[in-house]
C-alpha positions, 0 to 999 in steps of 0.5 A: 742952525738946522745943519748944526742940529743935524751934525750933533746926532751924526757925531753921536752916531760916529762915537757909538760906532767907534765904541762898538768896535771890539777891543783886543787885549794888549800883550802882557809885555811891550814888543816890537819887530815881532813876527805875527800870524793868524789862523782861522779854525771853525770860523774864528781867528787865533792871533800869534806873536813870535819873538821881537825886542822889548822896551829896553831895545837892547841886544839882550832884550830880544826874546824867543817868547811866543804868544797866542790870543784865542777867540774871545780870550781876555789875555794873551797866553804864552806858548812854547818859545821859538827854539834856539839859544836867542831870539830874533828880530826882522823875522817873516811869518806865514800861515799855511797847511795848518802850521806857521812858518818863520823865516830868517831874521837877525840875531844881535851881538853885545855891540848891537850888530845884527847878523842874518840867519838862515833858520826856518822854524815851523810851529804846529799850533794844535800840538804846541810844538816846533820843528826845523825846516830846511835852511834858507839858501840866502839868510835875510831879515826884513823881507816880504813873505807870502804863500801861493797854493797853500804850498809855495812860500815866497821870501822876497828880497830882505836884508842879507849880510852883504846888503839888500837882497834881490833874491826871490826864494821859494820854500816848498812846504810840502817837500821841505825844499827851496827853489830860486825864483826869478829875481825882483824886477828892479833891485834888492830891497828890505824894509819894504811891505807887501803880501801875496793873495792868490797868484798876485804879489804886491810890494812897495817902498823899502830901501836899496843898497847904493855903493859908496866909498865908505861902504854900503849906503841905503837909499829909500825907494817909492817903487810899487810892484805887482807880480803874477805867478805862473801856475805852471812854473811858480819860479816865474813871475810877470812883473808890472810897475804900479803908480805910487801908493797914497802918502809918502814912501815909507820904511817898514810899513805893516802889510797883510793880504786878504783872499776874501776881500781881494785886497792887500792892506798897509798901515804905519811905517815911517817916512824916515829910515831908522835902526832897531831902536827906532832912531834915525841916522841923526839920532832922532826918534823916527815918526810913525805915519798915520796912513792906512790904505789898501790895494784893491786887486779886483779894480787894481786901484789904491784906496785910502782907509784912514789918513789919520789912523789913531795911535800909528805904529812903525817897526811892525812888518806884518798886519793881520786881516780878520773879520772885524778889520786889520790888527797890529800887534805891538810895534813902536809908537810916537817917540820910538816907544815900544808898545804892548797895544793891539790895535784893530783898524776897521776897514769898511769905511774909506776916506777919499 
C-alpha cells in the first residue's frame, strides 16, 4: 500500500513537468520534407522552415514558401519565399555566418518524377533577402549537411539523378566556391541522417543503390560512420565505423547537432522505405518510429532519450536543438498524414 501511495505523487509530478514544457505554435499550413534551420541572436532562438510539400502530397503542392518563428511569438510569420519558379523537397539547410544556406533538393514534374537540382540559395534573415550561391557540382537531395569552422559546409552523399551519391561536396561560404572531399567511406547513400559538431561528422542508415537488371534498386543499410575532419586540409576525413544505434535502421530520421551539448540528436524516421507521399513499394503508409536517441561525442556512446516519443514523425530530415530541447517542424504522422505540428522533445531525461 505504501508503494502505491508513493506512486501517486510521482505521477502528478511527471504530469506537472510535462505540462511545464513550453509549447510551440503550429505552422499555419501542414508541410513535410521541408528544410529547417535555427539561428541564435542575443540568447534567443529564431526557427525557420523553407519549402516542402503540403497536405495533398502532389507535384503542384510543393511550395517555395518560407516561415520564421521569432522568440516568444504566438504564430509563424511568412518571410520572403525561396527564389525560383517552383518549390523543392529534400533540400538541405545549414545556418552559418549569420546566413542560412539551402542546397539542392528535387523539383517534380506532373507525373511526380523528381529531378535533383544544383541550386544554392542563401538567406540573410536580418534583411529578409536572398542571393544565389555557386551551383553544386553534383546536384543531390536527401543529403546530410553540416558546417565546420563556420565556413566549410559539407554535403554528404544524397540522391543524385543517377542514384545514391558517394560524394562529399564542400562549399566554402567565405569564397563561394566548391571543393571535392574524400568520398564517403563505404558507398553512396541517401535518406541517411547526421550532422557535424566541431570537427566531427556522424551519419547513420539510409539506402544505397544496388545494380539490378531492371535498373537501380535501393537497399537499406544500418551502417553508422564517425568522421574526423583534418584541420589543415578540410577535404580529408578520417572515418571509423561505429556500433549500430539503438532501435532499427531507419529511412529519413531527423537529425541535428549541438556544440554546447557535444551531442548529435536523432528522432523518428521509418524502418520502411517510402516515396514523397509516404507510401512504401507495396502502397501502404510507412509507419514513423517513436525512437529518439543521441550520440554523446565526449563519451562516444549512444543514448536513448525516449523509445516511445509522443506523436512520432517521419519525412523530416532536420531537427533543431534549442535550450529547451529538440524541435521537429512538420513532417508526416501516422497514416502518412502531413503535419503542421511543431514538436518539442525534452532532452534532459534518458531512458536506458
